[in-house]
Phi, psi and omega in degrees: 000318178295321179297318179298318180298319178298315180297316177300317180298316177302317181296318178295322181295318178300315176304315185293326182285338184255359180293143177243158180297149177296143179292151180283326183267191181300145177288161175300156184307128175083350180272134184291134175286158182301128178298147180273119176217167179229120357289159184295153179292142179291313182219148182209133173240106187282143169252205178237150180084195184207158170270136179240128173300135177250166172299334184263003182300144177229165166263113186253128177271110177280232176297117188216088186298114175066018179077019184294319180293315177308313182293314184294327186252023183299333181272359185300319178304313179295323179294315178299321177298322182290326180263339185237351178076015180234132179262117182260140174279155176257136184220151173253012184273180183295134182298150174227173180305135179093357182272154172255122187248126179247127186215149169260139175220103185295346179257006182297139177235147176239121184301119176088351183275335177058220183296325181292323173295316180303323184271325186221002183276172181202161172243129177249114182244122185239123169241180180285355182254325188212162165243131177236129175244117185232138180208166177279338182230163177292332177295319177297317176299315179305311180298324174298325176290331176296318176299315178300315183297319180293320178299315178298317181299325184272351182281138172293115186100337175058035180221011188230138177231129182295141177294137179158181179231128176251134169242118193224144177198161175272147176279338185235141181293318184253123178225090198236174178215131179248135179236123178276102175261354182290317182275339179211127184285137174244134187294159179297325179298319179297313180300314180296320178297321179290333172292322173296316183294322177296318177298324179303324180254014175063028166280147193228003174224128173247108178267121179258111179276100200269352175214149174180182181208165178285182181268150184289310184057227181263015180265169168278151178302331179295342180259004183269137177295144173214147181215142168229125196252020172243135188242114182255155171279353182294118183298335180291341179249011180300129181097350178285322182292143180292136180287336181273008176147127175205160183257126175270185185295324179295317176302308185298319176302320179295324175298313183295320178299312182292323177298315182296324180288345184240020175070026186243141171253133178270131177252099179284136177237126172243110194263123175200160014268350172269176178057034195241028182299328180296322179285321178298317180294327179288319178231078184307329183294344183268356183268155172294156178055044181054036178094355181269065187190164168254013176256141173280151180269104184278355176287345181261118180305329182293340180295308180294323179298318179296313179299323176296325180290329175296311179295322178302322182290318193255338180303324178298343174287332193272124184267338182286167182280346185242145171227137184259130181250016171076255174067034180250156169053035171272112195257013180227161167054064184297318180300316181291328177302314181301317178295317179300310180309308184292320181292320180292320178296318178295321179297317180295322177295324176296333177272005176089016181239148174275131185275147171235157178203164173278137180291116181223011194285338178295330179269324188274350185223132173298323169212162187263009177301137178089353176281141178302125183269347181273053181225129172276131186249140165277117175274099192255341183205129185297328182287321182283320175181092186282177183294325182292321177293318179298317180295316178304322183272001173087015179278143161283141186214160181238134177285104175235042189300127188295321183294335185251330196234005180265140167239125168246102190308123171065016173274167176264024176214167177049053171053056182299341178250016179109156180293158179274094188298319181294316177300313181300317182293317186278332191231342188261149168218165180304335181270001184266125174236155179283171173060038174071021185260004183300154176246172182287145174304136179078011176306131184296340178280338184270115181275336182153213186214162183206123171278165186214142172246122181243124185266060184300327186274078187291340181267354179290161186255014178291161180241182185295327179288333172293322175298316179304320179296333176276330186275318188303321183302337181246002179299316178294322177299311180296321177301313181301313183288325180286330180280307188257350177075006182205177177286180186271005180084010175228160177301157183303318181302317179294318179295318180296324178299321175296317179299321178299317181291327180286331179064218187250007173093206191242162171077015182271150180241336185234325184268137175231162180295139172258000183266352179298123183223147180295142172295163180303127179074006179283136186252344197257344186298130179076003179282162180292132183226150176226166181204163177298332176193157171091170184283087187300324184296339180297335180281350188234010184271355180073010181262129186282353185247013174242155180211152172274131177235129181274341190084173186300154175121161180270333186260117178202162175213156178219128183227155179228138175262117181285353175092344180187164177297133180227159169278125183238132184230346186202148172228129175255133178241137175242094188281138168280177180308330175274074186273165175272137175273309179235132182199165181231154169252125181238151179230157180206147175271334184241359179081004181241309179265122188245147176236131176279126180246348178202153182213142177233135176228147172075022178292146189234007184204164169289177178112194189274143173222129178244126180244116179250158183200168177297146179309136181219144175269129183203151171256330181243140175232138186225136168263127179241116176271135181244336176209121176278156175304316172224119186305321183292340179268336187068220186237145176214130180235133170287321186204146170229126182233132179251136187240146169285179171299152182301149174276112184288343181270350185303121176062016175275153179305129185229133180230168181209163178293334180194164170224136180298325178206162183300326182284352180248047187285158184298329181295344177297334181281346181235018182271359180080001181256115183288355182255005174248151185214158169261142173224138182267178168293166186277065179222158179287314190273063180245158182215161172222139183218154182233140176265113182283353177095331179200162177287134180202164183294140177227135181220350186210140176230132176250130180234114178261099186275137165285181181303330178278080188253177181260138172274313178234134177200170178231150168263119183242149181230158182202154175263344183227005181067014176239315180257115189246146174229148185276126176266330182202144177244138179231130184225153171067031180286149184290164179285165174089179182289143179192170174244122171255130174241108187255123176248152184205174178298139183304138178220144179263127182198160176260331182244143176230133185231143168257113181258111178286141177243314181215135180272164176265355183212180179282350177278184178274220175248144183217127183234131168284317184221142176225103186241146182229131181226156183270346184231163176215156182298143178299335180287345180279152179291159182295330175225165178111211186207158173232142177244146174288000000 
């Protein structure tokens, strides 16, 4: 057995050394293209054919020193079941056909990966008989399983992996996310879920900013929020922990356990001598101005002694090698700040931890001579201490630049609505800083990058899931750039579409994807659903890791209420392994009388099935199963989607009389992305038009207005884009954001235009979506409009 393992490892090593990068253009005939995952694979050598999961497939533990692989991948059977619908057994026996083999090989090499491959890289080798994930570390094996899970999730049928060899590793040591829990408490469930989410995208450091306070403004310091989020049983620290939420030792141990299982290191941060109102309230005598401040008074030796005692209490909780002591934005007493900085760095090393701090030395020091250099710095602001200054002084640093990577939820500064994903994807890399401060890729002083959420608005009423909604859209982009140092080789829209399909991964209890969005013309996502048995809503939630299960038997049904009569032309089904053999699609206007519009017989596998039919008006759509693939399994669907008639304007050339900015171009209204928009100049007489490509019947237009909407406008059509005729007039619409769905007598035209007459605001016109269709529900009036 040992000889076999050695031979396998040598074979994999040779493959790894001979792998070449995937070609940018089409692959040779019959050779598998690089699988799509996030972050993208560094290297891929495609083969032909595919590996197929069997009913007898197992997870086999190969070379596994001390059971490390078994412990790290203990959740893999449940994870495969969540993404592929199949539960695999774990075995330590000899591999056989159909098995997934996980192994450690301390001598494994990855061409070009260097130290990063040694610490976190892996080789994924796929033949038509087996999948092998081999790495030098358990972290590398774990990352290989993330790649496997993503490939399965994106596969039609979720049971196939293309033959080939991937050699993968991160370019950067630090791929992080920082969360300010000091100003706003986040539940333990949320923290654990984010550790899972970080592992899903191969991010590896979570920095928890454990204390902070709001801004004074025109208030008294006594009225300002302050928080410290660790709760000890030590009576000397009784009262320090925040009453509105703090983590005890059991919570923290659960964070460390979850982090270890997901390839993440926690970086705990206790921030002083600024941002220290929680400490000042606990010991007012230690604060500046007799406690009327959020700065500690460093002129008092007992201040530093107290902060050392706080670290003495909590550092034993922390399992990672690094602890962050803050040290940012202290604006007084520069000489004593230097002493504090050096003493705290030395104290953390004495406690067995490597110190980290926020870079502040350009402001706090006339020169940096004498500052402890064995401290890793977050380079957060070029003025306070930019990367060039840190590099000059010999510090290792992390790109946490505020202009590019900070989110202050719902503020009018620092990306209050979330980071600019397209900009980051197209232009940013971990070595990129603003204002000419960038360093070279791979600079030895640059450890990586870390985005950050700062909860400055302490009086705002948002919650932790609102923060998640701001963070999730760019998590995949940041993971891609931090892992590979470049984009994924596809346009941003394609990359984001993959991130949407991948969602937030497995094992979560509180956090769900916010990126699930209906496909173009999809009517059913998020609608009320019922079933003969099982969780009906799982088929309509847009989440790739949930499924509807009917339970055993041939007779079952699943139905969705579209909320009103709609034109229905197509249903997409994504079958799990418990697929239907014979089934029907039925529609109804009242939920009582049903008409069969499509039927499938003799289906033999899981995966996607599309059933199209003549346009029909219906409010209710139902799947009726009459024969399951296996009666004892019943039926299981990952997703059921009901579609309107096609949008004739989708991706068609779109022009406008004006655009407020280049980023608000007219094509944004017809790109199928509900998060991009067109905005006009601030005038009444503005228009947007789409070229349908050829003359065809038009009967319905959908307009998804941003707050800058139209009060009066017309739908106009043309055959040549010069001579226009009015198909519908709309007057007196209300102010604010809304969706107008305008139907009219059928007209044949190639061009469709929205001609503005009067705005509802001082801004121009702004549209998220501009859709055109040839049909409309029979229940709609021949002319007029319907609103969602």
